[in-house]
N, C-alpha and C positions, 0 to 999 in steps of 0.2 A: 504494499499499499503505499509505502514512504516513496518507494521507488517510481510508482506511476505520480504522487504529487510532485515530486521533483521533476518527472518529464512534462509535465502540464505546465508547471513555473517556468521551467527553461523554454518552453515555446511561446507564452505570454510574452517572457523578456526578449524574444528573439527579434530583429529589425525587422521592419516591413517589407524589404525585399526578400531576405531569407524565408519569411514566411511565404511569400510568393512562390520561391523555388520549391519548398517543401511541398506545397499545395500541389503543383504542378507534377510533381514526382509521383504524389501519391493517386492523382488522378489516372495520368497513364497505367499507374501498376494496377491501378483496381479494374481499370477497363479492359487491359490486355495481356498482363503478363503470366496471368496462370493459364491463358490459353494463346500464347504467340503465335504457334502454327495455324491455329482456326484464324486468328486477327489477319494474318495475311493472307492465307486461302481465301476468304470472305472477300477482301478486296479484289483479289485478282481473278475471282469468279464473277463477282459482280460487274466488274470493267469489261466482261465479254457482253453483257447484256445492253440493248440498245436505251440509250441516255434518254432521259426527261427533262423537263424544262422544270427548275426548282426555284422558287420565289418565295421570301419571307421577309417580316418585318419587325423587329424587335426594340426594346429599350433596356436600354442597360443602366443599373442606378448604381452607384459608386459614391465616393467620397473625393472632393477635389478642394482643398484648403480648407479642412476639416468642415463643410458644408455639403450636405446630400444634391448629389448632379445626376443629370439623367442625359444620356448619351443616345440620341436615335438612330439605328441603322437600317439599311434595306440591301437585301442581300439577292444578289440574281447569279445564278447558275445552272448545273445539270446534275442529275439525279440516275447512279445507276443501281437498278434492283432495290431502291431504296435503302440502300446499304452504305454505299461510298458515294459522297457528294463532294464537289469544289465549286468556286464560282470566284465572284469578286463582291465585297461591298463597300457602301457610302456611310459615312458616320460623322454625325453632325453632335456637338455639343448644345444639348437643347435649353439647359436651366442657364439663368444668369448668376455666374460666379464672380464675386466681386474680390478685389485686393486693393487695400490700400497702398498707396505708393507717394511718395514726395517727389514734386516737380518743379522744375523752373517754367513758370506759365508765361503767357506772350507779353507781359509787362515786365517781364525778368525777376520775377518776384518768387520767393521760397512759397509752395504752396502743397498742402496733403490732399490728395485725391482718391476717390474709390475707383479704378479702372477696373473695366470688364474684361474677362477672360474669353478670347474666341479661340475655337478649336475645331479642326476636322480633320479627317483622314480615309484615304482610300484602304481597303483592306482585303487582299486575295484570302481565302478561307479554304479549311479542309475539314469535314466532318465524318466520323464514323458512326453509324448506327448499330449499336450492339444488341438492342433489345427489340424487336419488333412485332407484337401480338395486338392486333386491332382491337381496340381503339390504341393503344400505349405505343409510345415510341420515346426511348432512352437511348442517347446519344452522347459522344464527346465532339466538340468543335474548337478547332485552335485558328487564330489569324495572324497572321501579321499586319501591321497597319504602317501607313507612313502617310503623313499631312504635315500641315502647320500650325502653330499657335503665336498669338500676339495679344497685346492689350490694347483696348482702345477707351478714352478718356477726354472729358472736356473741362478745361479749368473755369474759374469764377466768372471769366469775361467772355465765356460762350465759344471757344475757341476748341473745336475739335483735332483731336492729336491720335495716332497709332504707333505704336512700336514697332521695330523690325519683325518680321515674321522670321520663326526659328523653325527648324525643321524636326520632328518629333517621328522617332522609331519607335515603335513599341509591339508587345506581344500578349495576347488574349488567349489563354484556353479556358473552357468552362464547360459544364456537365450539363444538359437541360433533359427535362422530362415534357413529354407532348401527348397531349389528348385531344382526339380526333370528336369533335363534338356535334358536327354536321357532315354531310358527305362532301362539301369542299371547303371545310373550314376547320381548324384545329386550333388551341391554345396551348402554351406552355409555361413553363418556369424554370430557371436552374440557377446556379452558383458558379462563379469564377474568379479571376483573378487578371488585373492589369499589370503589365510590368513594363514601364519605359526604358528603351535602350539607349536613348538620345534624343536630345534636345536641351533648352535653355536651362539655367538651374532651377527655374520655377517648375516647369513639365517635370523634370527629372524626380523631383521632391514632392509634388503635390499629387500626379498621376499615379502614384503606386496605390492598389487601391484593392480590396474584395471587391467583387462587380456582382449584383443579383439581378437576374436575366428574367423578362416578361415579354414573350414573343407571341405572334400570331402569324399563323401558315395560311396561304390560298392554294388549294390543290388545282392552279392553273391547268397543269398538262391535263386531267382529267376532264376539267370543264371544255378545252378546245377539243377533246376527241371524243366528247358526247354532242358538241353542237357544230 
């Protein structure tokens, strides 16, 4: 019991980025390590099937600068045997995230402003469905994102400013469970982690966060086939 308490305490004290790496390792271990051969065989077999159109919209809730923030994502790709999926996503910070900054305004005065953080990125993704028994579907998804971040603000004289854009590279793995509620419509939820790999100081420090996923899927391929 003492060893368990020490392990939990050590995890709590672990830096945020190390927690993310730990989460990633556990995620992939749980989904594939016990059946590595089946994992790769399932992917290889599915890729022999005719691809279908894959489209989904999700919102990923996380923390940026100690505030709850929502990122809206749209993904378009192909699905092989509803097992292996990959494509491209567009992601945009939907929430207003403010950060207090000291600036030199248009009258050459020092001023404190609340700057708005702007952030978007494109993300090639890969998804593997390891459980698929209608109406349930459980999968792991990993994406690598590349985009830009910057701040916008206004001084007390009404002059607008925008900081230089910084390139941000990040990695997001997560696991989701999806339930098909109607013939052409499904909803799901999941949990994951966001790990920034590059960017300015603010992005590298503040984008590290667990993420909580809510998603909606429209079965467009089946709609097109029927109509």
